[in-house]
C-alpha positions, 0 to 999 in steps of 0.5 A, a space after each residue: 467863591 469862598 467869602 472874603 471873610 477868611 472861614 477857615 481857621 488859620 494854620 495853628 500858630 506858634 501859641 495855639 501849637 504850644 497849647 496843642 502840645 499840652 493838650 496832648 500831654 494831657 491825654 493818656 500815653 496809650 490815646 497820645 498818638 491816635 489823638 495827634 493822628 486825628 488832629 493832624 488830619 483835621 489840620 491838613 484839610 483846613 490847610 486845603 480848604 484855607 489855600 482854595 482860592 477856586 472852590 472847584 480846585 479845593 473841592 477836587 483836593 478833599 476827594 481825594 482825601 474822602 477817597 484815601 481815607 475811606 479806602 484804609 477800611 479795606 487796603 494799606 495806607 498809601 506813602 503819605 505820612 498823615 494816612 499812615 499815622 492814621 492807620 497805624 494808631 486809628 484802624 486798631 481802636 475801632 475808628 474807621 476810614 469812613 468815620 474819618 471821611 465825614 470830617 472831609 464833609 465837613 471841611 468841603 461845607 465850607 466851600 459853599 458858604 457864599 452860597 447858603 451860610 447857615 448851611 456851611 456852619 451847621 455841616 462844618 460844626 456837626 460833620 467836623 466839630 461834633 465828628 471829631 470831639 465824637 472819635 476822640 471821645 472812643 479814644 480816650 474813653 468817656 462820655 459828657 453830656 456837653 460833648 457835642 455842643 463843646 465839639 461844634 463850638 470848638 469848629 466855629 470858633 476858628 472861622 473868621 465869619 462874625 456869625 458862625 463865631 456868634 454861634 460858636 460863643 452859644 454853644 460854648 457858653 455853657 462849657 464848665 457849668 453843670 456837671 465836671 469834665 470826666 478826666 478822660 475827657 478833658 483833654 477835649 473840654 481843654 480845647 473848647 475851652 481854649 476856643 471860647 478864650 480865642 471868642 472873648 481875646 485877652 491873653 494871648 495863645 501859648 501865654 501862661 494866663 492860658 495854660 494856668 486855666 487849662 491846668 486849673 480846669 485838668 485839675 477840676 473838670 470847670 
């Protein structure tokens, strides 16, 4: 069974949706639709896990998405809006369906959270967080040594489990230290910055204070 402490991130609330729109506005126009499709796919997979009171049912639904994504490498998408967006905006940029299917594995890891929480968190951090950020970085055209930590921390920060949030805080601790984030990747570092703010509490998502912090990061890379 899934832990009584809700593991998956909740469906984004209005404040987080406002911040998502800001993040997307910072992405280059040529990459914006691809980044939006990638995040919409991630949201959809999160909704499946959040609704999976029976892990077997959740696994069956995730298996459908895994197979549907992998099939995009050799066939047109079915009549499903997210898969069509993925096919239209990610595949032409060199992202494969097999790469995207890895994100499904990251979400599926949470279905076994009660049997081995450490393995579930590690799988989720790598196969969801690091994978999403790696694909997005290719779309945006940039590199940074903190990308993997930022992706892993972003993925774990929204989980209800205190252990996952503690790992997220460790991975995000040095986010704005050292090298400035390149402008191309600031949509991603901005996402991680907001995840760190969620861990610390304070101003609510969508607030002027958080938007101002995000804007300062966009300007300066820290």
